[in-house]
C-alpha beads as a LAMMPS data file, in Angstrom:
LAMMPS data file: protein, C-alpha beads

125 atoms
124 bonds

1 atom types
1 bond types

-500.0 500.0 xlo xhi
-500.0 500.0 ylo yhi
-500.0 500.0 zlo zhi

Masses

1 110.0

Atoms # bond

1 1 1 112.669 34.366 -200.641
2 1 1 115.687 32.181 -199.685
3 1 1 114.196 29.116 -201.487
4 1 1 113.472 30.913 -204.600
5 1 1 117.193 32.178 -204.854
6 1 1 118.520 28.735 -204.202
7 1 1 116.265 27.343 -206.842
8 1 1 117.424 30.191 -209.476
9 1 1 121.003 29.530 -208.666
10 1 1 120.772 25.559 -208.945
11 1 1 118.859 26.286 -212.243
12 1 1 121.358 28.164 -213.500
13 1 1 124.311 26.080 -212.458
14 1 1 122.523 23.082 -214.019
15 1 1 121.359 25.173 -217.384
16 1 1 125.003 26.307 -217.762
17 1 1 126.652 23.338 -216.620
18 1 1 129.128 25.359 -214.418
19 1 1 128.946 25.797 -210.716
20 1 1 130.181 29.606 -210.833
21 1 1 126.610 30.545 -212.901
22 1 1 124.450 32.256 -210.557
23 1 1 122.334 35.457 -210.640
24 1 1 124.635 37.370 -209.192
25 1 1 127.641 36.767 -211.679
26 1 1 125.545 36.696 -214.593
27 1 1 124.314 40.609 -213.901
28 1 1 120.754 39.771 -213.199
29 1 1 120.765 40.892 -209.731
30 1 1 122.593 43.910 -210.558
31 1 1 119.982 44.811 -213.277
32 1 1 117.171 44.270 -210.754
33 1 1 119.111 46.472 -208.109
34 1 1 119.716 49.235 -211.125
35 1 1 115.690 49.003 -211.989
36 1 1 114.836 49.453 -208.283
37 1 1 117.227 52.237 -207.683
38 1 1 116.043 54.212 -210.886
39 1 1 112.637 53.886 -209.456
40 1 1 113.639 55.497 -206.007
41 1 1 115.829 58.051 -207.680
42 1 1 113.300 59.372 -210.147
43 1 1 110.256 58.741 -207.931
44 1 1 108.483 56.754 -210.461
45 1 1 105.063 55.858 -208.968
46 1 1 103.268 54.431 -212.130
47 1 1 101.797 51.529 -210.783
48 1 1 101.727 52.083 -207.280
49 1 1 103.741 49.800 -204.818
50 1 1 104.326 47.461 -207.620
51 1 1 106.336 49.748 -209.435
52 1 1 109.647 48.944 -207.712
53 1 1 109.392 44.995 -208.275
54 1 1 108.256 45.523 -212.043
55 1 1 111.093 48.034 -212.622
56 1 1 113.600 45.488 -211.087
57 1 1 112.122 42.550 -213.189
58 1 1 112.185 44.673 -216.613
59 1 1 115.692 45.699 -215.865
60 1 1 116.941 42.304 -214.939
61 1 1 115.619 40.913 -218.010
62 1 1 117.158 43.504 -219.913
63 1 1 120.317 42.823 -218.289
64 1 1 120.452 39.292 -219.084
65 1 1 119.322 40.054 -222.857
66 1 1 122.376 42.414 -222.895
67 1 1 124.636 39.532 -221.534
68 1 1 123.432 36.839 -223.925
69 1 1 123.903 39.367 -226.852
70 1 1 127.267 40.366 -225.721
71 1 1 128.334 36.707 -225.238
72 1 1 127.074 35.132 -228.666
73 1 1 129.898 34.707 -230.697
74 1 1 128.949 33.944 -234.476
75 1 1 125.743 32.405 -233.381
76 1 1 127.312 30.427 -230.880
77 1 1 127.229 30.962 -226.934
78 1 1 130.430 29.543 -224.885
79 1 1 129.648 29.071 -221.511
80 1 1 132.968 30.815 -220.620
81 1 1 132.175 34.037 -222.531
82 1 1 128.831 33.996 -221.013
83 1 1 130.123 34.134 -217.492
84 1 1 132.526 36.291 -218.640
85 1 1 129.982 39.010 -219.999
86 1 1 127.822 38.376 -216.965
87 1 1 130.829 39.575 -214.705
88 1 1 131.508 42.429 -217.022
89 1 1 127.667 43.469 -217.087
90 1 1 127.792 42.985 -213.073
91 1 1 130.384 45.449 -212.539
92 1 1 129.178 47.921 -215.258
93 1 1 125.814 47.964 -213.376
94 1 1 127.328 48.290 -209.806
95 1 1 129.246 51.260 -211.184
96 1 1 126.025 52.845 -212.278
97 1 1 124.482 51.931 -209.141
98 1 1 127.431 53.434 -206.924
99 1 1 127.082 56.768 -209.109
100 1 1 123.218 56.732 -208.401
101 1 1 123.624 56.348 -204.792
102 1 1 126.409 59.037 -204.742
103 1 1 124.055 61.798 -206.387
104 1 1 121.019 60.361 -204.727
105 1 1 120.768 62.955 -201.972
106 1 1 117.632 62.404 -199.894
107 1 1 116.534 59.018 -201.424
108 1 1 120.154 57.496 -200.384
109 1 1 118.403 56.076 -197.195
110 1 1 115.661 54.373 -199.084
111 1 1 118.023 52.954 -201.555
112 1 1 120.556 51.697 -198.825
113 1 1 117.428 49.853 -197.008
114 1 1 116.204 48.587 -200.388
115 1 1 119.562 46.984 -201.125
116 1 1 120.138 45.610 -197.699
117 1 1 116.651 43.471 -198.175
118 1 1 114.684 46.138 -195.979
119 1 1 110.931 46.919 -196.343
120 1 1 111.094 50.521 -197.057
121 1 1 107.858 51.964 -198.383
122 1 1 105.938 49.234 -197.177
123 1 1 102.827 49.522 -195.057
124 1 1 99.701 47.468 -194.271
125 1 1 97.329 48.826 -196.688

Bonds

1 1 1 2
2 1 2 3
3 1 3 4
4 1 4 5
5 1 5 6
6 1 6 7
7 1 7 8
8 1 8 9
9 1 9 10
10 1 10 11
11 1 11 12
12 1 12 13
13 1 13 14
14 1 14 15
15 1 15 16
16 1 16 17
17 1 17 18
18 1 18 19
19 1 19 20
20 1 20 21
21 1 21 22
22 1 22 23
23 1 23 24
24 1 24 25
25 1 25 26
26 1 26 27
27 1 27 28
28 1 28 29
29 1 29 30
30 1 30 31
31 1 31 32
32 1 32 33
33 1 33 34
34 1 34 35
35 1 35 36
36 1 36 37
37 1 37 38
38 1 38 39
39 1 39 40
40 1 40 41
41 1 41 42
42 1 42 43
43 1 43 44
44 1 44 45
45 1 45 46
46 1 46 47
47 1 47 48
48 1 48 49
49 1 49 50
50 1 50 51
51 1 51 52
52 1 52 53
53 1 53 54
54 1 54 55
55 1 55 56
56 1 56 57
57 1 57 58
58 1 58 59
59 1 59 60
60 1 60 61
61 1 61 62
62 1 62 63
63 1 63 64
64 1 64 65
65 1 65 66
66 1 66 67
67 1 67 68
68 1 68 69
69 1 69 70
70 1 70 71
71 1 71 72
72 1 72 73
73 1 73 74
74 1 74 75
75 1 75 76
76 1 76 77
77 1 77 78
78 1 78 79
79 1 79 80
80 1 80 81
81 1 81 82
82 1 82 83
83 1 83 84
84 1 84 85
85 1 85 86
86 1 86 87
87 1 87 88
88 1 88 89
89 1 89 90
90 1 90 91
91 1 91 92
92 1 92 93
93 1 93 94
94 1 94 95
95 1 95 96
96 1 96 97
97 1 97 98
98 1 98 99
99 1 99 100
100 1 100 101
101 1 101 102
102 1 102 103
103 1 103 104
104 1 104 105
105 1 105 106
106 1 106 107
107 1 107 108
108 1 108 109
109 1 109 110
110 1 110 111
111 1 111 112
112 1 112 113
113 1 113 114
114 1 114 115
115 1 115 116
116 1 116 117
117 1 117 118
118 1 118 119
119 1 119 120
120 1 120 121
121 1 121 122
122 1 122 123
123 1 123 124
124 1 124 125
């Protein structure tokens, strides 16, 4: 897992030619966290144990799509604008995550463990 995060960060830094670019600043991680938290809060279990990772991936992709569209100016995509749009998206999604945690009730325990990297909801089956 750590190696995958390192590769993602290095790839983004090379792609944007900016040492500040990483999945956390670009809003990708916040989008994934929001997808997982929405799944936990609303009790979605469409695809069984794959529902949380799938929703996390979908919301991460939606977040980067929104960042890209917000940052594009007249068909151009300045790196500084992309980074600022990513920071704004991260803060916006973090606010939504905080609100969901505040209103979660009984699911708060699972949300906190998931955000901390726990294996909540996993078993040997």
